[in-house]
Steps between C-alpha positions, in 0.01 A plus 500: 500500500219262411153568632275230638208352314265651759645848441464456124133408547455807719663724237281361221191563712622855573564567132153367411335725759692804373418421138130476585508832684696681229359702211827433323861405551824639362809283480853638519851367481685627805841351418767735628288677760614499860269407785475872585402581141221238507383645833489845343280373218272338759474829687399680180221258396355416843312834549331466159344163569761257381738240636842454338621148577789283387350168390606150413428459129393136519265567791350805329441289188313247713287773656425652160395159369277452804308825426486431123747772399816468295804704414772454239758248629790743442349739755528231764874452457773665700447718808137609502312746718127552470302808583150393596270794422209502744374848404579687180738334256608826320636659817702190579627483143609864523675439832685199361594687184643781714681246719649342187643841412651536847628143516626407153522135602119480542347389171128461445421169328124541451191403692133426518217749493203302619546185293674668203874462452671837446854554378763727657418764237132483592586536869701812413208633292267444794747684721480802267121527536373794704387426855143392572415841642627678188301267274184558705550877477543474123182293465305743718632791294395329179154433640464851641615688186188432286273588793687828546465575129124431505461723804695773319274477193186517718629796698599686183152444354334632815742793505404588141127496583565721805707743285215529246247563779727758661549677163119511457455645849771759434336596167162545670649716773681718243181555301335640808263219554514274796455136540133571580444622142669200353286274712167674395331368192490745213 
């Protein structure tokens, strides 16, 4: 069923708005997926700040041109669905990679990260990255480790001085003198 020129204009405007809001997009070939399967993919990516949408290739190409972005022509051939990533791209890439395992017909074509074109292999590599929280914990651990080591060195130095002083006090007490004698000038 053909769509009207007005609807095409509306779709291009919608795609432009979504491209401008997105930190990245991931394209997938959904050939062979049922409507229910596509709905399942949508349900998976929606909570993580993404929108999975079946697009018209020619209209998406016009929207990309309008926002000065480009993709390889072969990615805009055949049935195409786009995941617009409004929040974190790695979590969406991971969700789509997992969905591609569940639905063998879903095939990731590639995408855009900011303005950089990324291949399907790069999307899969991004999907394998640890989550943002894990990366932040690793960075904090790396920052905290040297500080902990410095504190340990300082504490051990103070502990050694205290041990020497305690040994001196113990020696004075054993020799029968008190701290008063040690404090008096000879």
